[in-house]
C-alpha positions in Angstrom: 19.5 -58.1 27.8 21.5 -56.7 24.6 23.8 -58.7 22.3 27.1 -59.4 24.1 30.1 -58.4 21.8 33.7 -59.5 22.1 36.8 -57.4 22.2 37.8 -55.8 19.2 38.0 -52.6 17.1 34.3 -52.1 15.8 32.9 -49.4 13.5 33.1 -46.6 12.3 29.2 -46.0 13.2 27.5 -43.0 12.5 27.1 -40.6 15.8 25.5 -37.3 15.4 27.5 -35.4 12.8 30.6 -37.5 13.3 31.9 -41.0 12.9 32.6 -43.3 16.1 35.1 -46.3 16.2 34.7 -48.4 19.6 37.5 -50.3 21.0 36.2 -53.0 23.1 38.5 -55.3 25.7 37.7 -58.7 26.9 37.1 -57.3 30.4 34.1 -55.5 29.3 35.5 -51.9 29.0 34.8 -49.6 25.9 36.7 -46.8 24.7 35.5 -44.6 21.8 37.1 -42.2 19.3 35.0 -39.9 17.4 36.2 -38.6 13.9 35.0 -35.6 11.5 35.1 -37.8 8.5 34.6 -41.9 8.0 37.8 -41.8 5.9 39.4 -40.5 9.2 37.9 -43.2 11.1 38.7 -45.6 8.6 42.5 -44.7 8.8 42.5 -44.8 12.4 41.3 -48.5 12.5 43.9 -49.4 9.7 46.7 -47.7 11.6 45.8 -49.3 14.9 45.4 -52.9 13.6 48.7 -52.5 11.7 50.5 -51.3 15.1 48.7 -54.2 16.8 49.6 -56.7 14.4 53.3 -55.5 14.3 53.8 -55.8 18.0 55.7 -52.6 18.4 53.1 -51.2 21.0 54.1 -52.0 24.4 52.3 -51.7 27.7 54.7 -48.8 28.8 54.0 -46.9 25.6 50.4 -47.2 25.9 50.3 -46.1 29.6 52.6 -43.3 28.6 50.0 -42.4 26.1 47.1 -42.7 28.2 48.8 -40.5 31.0 49.2 -37.7 28.3 45.8 -38.1 26.8 44.6 -37.4 30.6 46.8 -34.4 31.2 45.8 -33.0 27.6 42.1 -33.2 28.4 42.7 -31.4 31.8 42.8 -34.0 34.4 44.6 -32.9 37.5 48.0 -34.8 38.4 46.3 -36.1 41.4 43.6 -38.0 39.4 46.3 -39.4 37.0 48.4 -40.7 39.7 45.4 -42.5 41.2 45.9 -45.0 38.5 48.0 -46.9 40.8 51.4 -48.7 40.7 50.1 -50.9 38.1 49.7 -48.3 35.6 52.9 -46.7 36.4 55.3 -46.6 33.2 
């Protein structure tokens, strides 16, 4: 069994020819973001930590950004709407 890690922002880690940042939640979910350079990954981490510390990002804003991300990557509206009422902005 692998080592269990807590929630937080981890990285950047080398991944092939890119640099990966992992965002882990206490619910066991992991989201990975990939960057062309280590500097871009470090900037992302700094900006995200600053945003989280400021308290300016709300659930509504995060949900709207996630829906926009799904649409931009080509998910159909039906699958985006399957997120359910708890995800509606």
